[in-house]
C-alpha positions in Angstrom: 148.4 190.8 56.4 147.5 189.1 59.6 147.3 185.3 59.8 144.8 183.1 61.7 146.7 180.8 64.0 145.7 178.1 66.5 145.5 179.6 70.0 147.2 176.5 71.5 150.1 176.4 68.9 150.5 180.1 69.1 151.6 179.8 72.8 154.0 176.9 72.4 156.3 176.7 74.3 155.6 179.9 76.3 152.7 178.7 78.4 151.7 175.5 76.7 153.4 172.1 76.4 153.6 169.6 73.5 151.0 166.8 73.4 153.5 164.4 72.0 156.7 164.3 74.1 159.4 162.1 72.5 162.3 162.4 70.1 162.7 160.5 66.8 164.6 161.0 63.5 164.1 160.0 59.9 161.5 157.3 59.1 161.0 156.6 62.9 159.7 160.2 63.3 157.1 159.7 60.5 155.9 156.3 61.8 155.7 157.5 65.4 153.8 160.6 64.5 151.3 158.5 62.5 150.8 156.2 65.4 150.1 159.1 67.7 147.5 160.6 65.3 145.7 157.3 64.8 145.6 156.4 68.5 144.5 159.9 69.5 141.6 160.0 67.0 140.5 156.5 68.2 140.5 157.5 71.9 138.7 160.8 71.3 136.0 159.0 69.4 135.6 155.9 71.6 135.8 157.9 74.9 133.6 160.9 73.8 131.0 160.2 76.5 133.8 160.4 79.1 134.4 164.1 78.1 138.1 163.9 77.0 140.0 167.1 77.3 143.4 166.0 75.9 145.4 162.9 75.0 149.2 163.2 75.7 151.9 160.8 74.6 155.2 160.3 76.4 157.8 157.9 75.0 161.2 156.6 75.9 163.2 153.6 74.9 161.1 151.2 77.1 157.7 152.8 77.7 154.8 154.4 75.8 152.7 156.4 78.3 149.3 157.7 77.3 147.9 160.4 79.6 144.1 160.9 79.2 142.6 164.0 80.8 138.9 163.4 81.4 136.0 164.9 83.3 134.7 161.4 84.0 137.7 159.2 84.8 135.5 156.6 86.4 134.0 155.7 83.1 137.4 155.0 81.6 139.0 153.2 84.6 136.0 151.0 85.3 135.5 148.7 88.2 138.9 147.5 89.6 140.7 148.9 86.6 138.9 146.6 84.1 138.2 149.6 81.7 141.9 150.4 81.5 142.9 146.8 80.7 140.2 146.6 78.0 141.3 149.9 76.5 144.9 148.7 76.5 143.9 145.6 74.6 141.9 147.6 72.1 144.8 150.0 71.4 147.2 147.0 70.8 144.5 145.5 68.4 144.2 148.9 66.6 147.9 149.1 66.3 148.0 145.7 64.6 145.1 146.5 62.2 146.7 149.9 61.3 150.2 148.5 60.8 151.6 150.4 63.8 154.5 149.1 65.7 154.4 149.5 69.5 157.7 148.1 70.8 157.4 149.8 74.2 155.5 148.8 77.2 152.1 150.5 77.0 150.9 152.4 80.1 147.6 154.3 80.3 147.2 157.0 82.9 143.9 158.8 83.5 143.8 162.4 85.0 140.7 164.0 86.3 139.6 167.5 85.1 138.2 169.1 88.2 136.7 172.2 86.5 135.2 170.9 83.2 133.1 174.1 82.6 136.4 175.9 82.1 137.8 173.4 79.6 137.2 174.4 76.0 137.3 170.9 74.5 134.9 169.5 77.1 132.5 172.4 76.6 132.6 171.9 72.8 131.7 168.2 73.3 128.8 169.1 75.7 127.5 171.5 73.1 127.7 168.9 70.4 125.8 166.4 72.5 123.0 168.9 73.2 122.7 169.8 69.5 122.5 166.1 68.6 119.5 165.9 71.0 117.8 168.5 68.9 117.9 171.3 71.6 117.6 174.8 70.0 121.1 176.1 69.2 120.5 179.6 70.5 119.4 178.3 73.8 122.4 175.9 73.9 124.8 178.8 73.2 123.3 181.1 75.8 123.1 178.6 78.6 126.6 177.2 77.9 128.3 180.6 77.9 126.6 181.6 81.1 127.8 178.3 82.7 131.3 179.0 81.5 131.4 182.5 82.9 130.2 181.2 86.3 133.2 178.8 86.5 136.0 179.7 88.7 138.8 181.7 87.1 137.1 182.4 83.8 137.3 186.0 82.5 135.9 185.7 79.0 134.4 183.2 76.6 133.3 182.9 73.0 131.3 180.2 71.2 131.0 179.9 67.4 128.6 177.5 65.6 128.7 177.1 61.8 126.7 174.9 59.5 123.0 174.3 58.7 121.8 175.6 62.1 118.3 174.6 62.9 118.1 172.5 59.8 118.1 175.6 57.5 118.8 175.1 53.8 121.7 177.6 53.8 124.6 177.3 56.2 125.5 180.2 58.3 127.6 181.2 61.3 126.4 182.3 64.8 128.6 183.7 67.5 128.1 184.6 71.2 130.7 186.3 73.4 131.0 187.5 77.0 134.0 189.1 78.6 137.4 189.6 76.8 139.3 187.2 74.5 142.7 188.8 73.9 144.0 186.5 71.2 147.2 188.5 70.5 148.2 188.5 74.2 150.8 185.9 74.4 150.7 185.4 78.2 147.0 185.1 78.1 145.8 181.7 79.2 143.3 181.0 76.3 141.9 177.5 76.0 140.6 176.5 72.6 138.5 173.5 71.7 136.6 172.2 68.7 134.0 169.5 68.0 131.4 168.5 65.4 127.7 167.8 66.0 126.7 165.0 63.6 123.1 165.9 62.5 120.9 164.1 60.0 121.2 167.1 57.6 125.0 167.5 58.0 127.7 168.4 60.5 127.7 171.6 62.7 131.1 172.9 63.5 131.7 174.1 67.1 134.6 176.3 68.3 135.0 177.5 71.9 137.5 180.0 73.4 137.9 180.4 77.1 140.1 183.2 78.6 141.4 182.5 82.1 143.6 185.6 82.7 147.3 186.4 82.7 149.5 183.5 83.4 152.0 185.8 85.1 149.3 186.8 87.6 148.3 183.2 88.1 151.9 182.1 88.9 152.5 184.9 91.3 149.2 184.1 93.1 150.4 180.5 93.6 153.7 181.7 95.0 
């Protein structure tokens, strides 16, 4: 029988890279992985309004580098880098509260996402914000998928919402799709993102798939 797999993990390391780039063994591996999970969850929650696409960790013996990809880097950096310094202090404070050891020098790097309408995680966050503002879910889905398809390089998109849509008593699942989403095509550049809209009557799960074509064609076009 077929299995449902994560579109990102399914393409590791063919066309995707790891989001935690370091090497540890034994107890150090467990503690380092726990630190990555706690810090990533904290950053995604705190910087949600900055439209975070991904948080990547790079570690060596001396430095812990956190690379934050955002559609609004100015909101994170702040005036004269004040936001970065404040975020750095908050992470060190979180590490102390959560009993996490950060022996390395902490460096935070912010990368701009130039095409946010083609980023699945950012799109999922945008949908969650609109639903929380009580905009009708069908209108949100239709407008969002048209916006995605208008973005440069996008060949297909799918949006799935699940939960008590519209405040209904019974939860259900709604889906909208345009173009192709070849999930079994290993070279297919399929971006996948999720988020949750926190409503007064419960959470609404959001899943977004965005297909950007064959990576082999993209690499040949660059060359």
